[in-house]
C-alpha positions in Angstrom: 0.0 0.0 0.0 1.3 3.5 -0.9 0.6 6.3 1.5 0.8 9.7 0.0 2.5 12.4 2.0 0.6 15.6 2.0 1.6 19.1 2.9 0.0 20.6 6.0 -3.0 22.7 5.3 -1.3 25.6 7.1 2.2 26.6 6.3 3.9 29.2 8.5 7.1 31.2 7.7 8.9 33.9 9.5 10.9 36.1 7.2 12.5 39.6 7.2 10.2 42.6 6.6 10.2 44.2 3.2 9.0 47.7 2.3 6.3 46.0 0.2 4.9 44.6 3.4 3.9 48.0 4.9 0.1 47.7 4.0 -0.2 44.2 5.4 1.7 45.1 8.7 -0.5 48.2 9.1 -3.5 46.0 8.6 -2.3 43.7 11.4 -1.8 46.8 13.6 -5.3 48.2 12.8 -6.9 44.9 13.6 -5.8 45.4 17.2 -7.3 48.9 17.6 -8.7 49.8 20.1 -8.0 46.9 22.4 -4.2 46.6 22.1 -3.1 49.8 20.2 -4.4 53.3 20.0 -5.0 54.9 16.6 -2.5 57.6 17.5 0.3 55.0 17.5 0.1 54.3 13.7 2.4 57.2 12.7 5.1 55.8 15.1 4.8 52.4 13.5 5.1 53.8 10.0 8.1 55.9 11.0 9.8 52.9 12.7 9.2 50.7 9.6 10.6 53.5 7.3 13.8 54.0 9.3 14.6 51.1 11.6 13.2 47.9 10.1 16.6 46.2 9.7 15.7 43.5 12.3 11.9 43.4 11.8 10.1 40.2 10.8 6.8 39.1 9.5 4.9 35.9 10.0 3.2 34.5 6.9 0.6 31.8 7.2 -0.5 30.4 3.8 1.0 33.5 2.1 -0.8 36.0 4.2 1.0 38.3 6.7 -0.6 37.6 10.1 1.9 38.9 12.5 5.1 41.0 12.8 7.7 42.2 15.3 11.2 43.2 15.6 14.3 43.8 17.7 16.4 47.0 18.1 19.6 47.8 19.9 19.1 50.8 22.3 21.5 53.5 23.3 21.7 52.0 26.8 23.0 48.7 25.5 19.7 46.9 25.9 17.7 45.3 23.1 14.0 46.2 22.6 11.4 43.8 21.4 9.5 46.3 19.3 6.2 46.5 17.5 5.2 42.9 18.1 1.7 42.0 17.0 -0.5 39.3 15.7 -3.6 39.9 13.6 -6.7 39.9 15.8 -8.2 37.0 13.9 -5.2 34.9 14.9 -4.9 35.8 18.6 -4.7 32.7 20.8 -3.3 30.4 18.1 0.3 30.4 19.5 1.7 32.8 16.8 2.6 35.4 19.4 4.6 32.9 21.4 6.4 31.7 18.2 7.1 35.3 17.2 8.4 36.2 20.7 10.6 33.2 20.9 12.0 33.9 17.5 12.8 37.5 18.4 14.5 36.5 21.7 16.6 33.9 19.8 17.5 36.5 17.1 18.5 39.0 19.7 20.7 36.5 21.4 22.3 35.5 18.1 22.9 39.1 17.0 23.5 41.0 20.2 24.6 38.3 22.7 23.3 38.3 26.3 22.2 41.9 26.4 19.1 42.6 28.6 15.8 42.6 26.6 13.2 45.3 27.2 9.7 45.9 25.9 7.0 48.5 26.4 3.6 46.8 26.4 0.2 47.3 27.8 -1.4 45.8 30.9 -3.3 43.6 28.5 -0.2 41.7 27.4 2.0 42.2 30.5 1.1 38.6 31.6 2.1 37.2 28.2 5.7 38.6 28.5 5.9 37.5 32.2 5.7 33.9 30.8 9.0 34.5 29.1 10.6 35.8 32.4 10.1 39.5 31.8 9.5 41.6 34.9 7.7 44.9 35.0 10.0 47.8 36.0 7.7 50.7 35.4 4.0 51.2 35.0 2.3 54.4 33.6 -1.5 54.4 33.7 -3.0 55.5 30.4 0.5 56.0 28.9 -0.5 54.7 25.5 -4.0 56.4 25.7 -7.2 56.0 27.7 -7.3 52.5 29.2 -4.0 51.5 27.8 -1.2 51.6 30.4 2.5 51.5 29.5 4.2 48.5 31.2 7.9 48.7 30.7 9.4 45.2 31.2 12.9 43.8 31.3 14.5 40.3 30.9 18.1 40.1 32.1 
C-alpha cells in the first residue's frame, strides 16, 4: 500500500520585513485597535518601519501576513522587542509565542546576552511574564485612555 504524503493545510514562515509589506503590517496593527493599540500610534509604527526595520520580521501563514515584530539595539545597550503584534483573527493560536521566541533567539544571536526590554500594555503584560520579563515601570493611560504602559525587562 502506498501512503501519499501531503503538505499541511497551514504553512507558516517567519521572514525579514520588506518595504512592500507595509500595508499588510499596518492592517495587522489596525486589527488590534482599540484593544491593544491606540490609533495615534500608527504614525510611530510607519516611522519605525521606514527608518529602523533592519531587524523586523513578518509571520506569513499560507502566504498572508498575520503577524510582525522586531528587535532593536538601544543606546543604553539593551535590546527592545518592538512593535510585536498578531492579527486579531489569529490571537490565541500560538503565533505570538512563536514570534516572541523567534525575536528573543535572534536578539541572542545578533547581540549576545544583552538585557531585553519591551514597552507593552497591561493587557499583554502577563504574556511577557511567561518568558521571564518583569515589570520595571507602570504608567497608567500611557498609550492612551485605558492602555497603560508597562515597561518590562528580561536580564
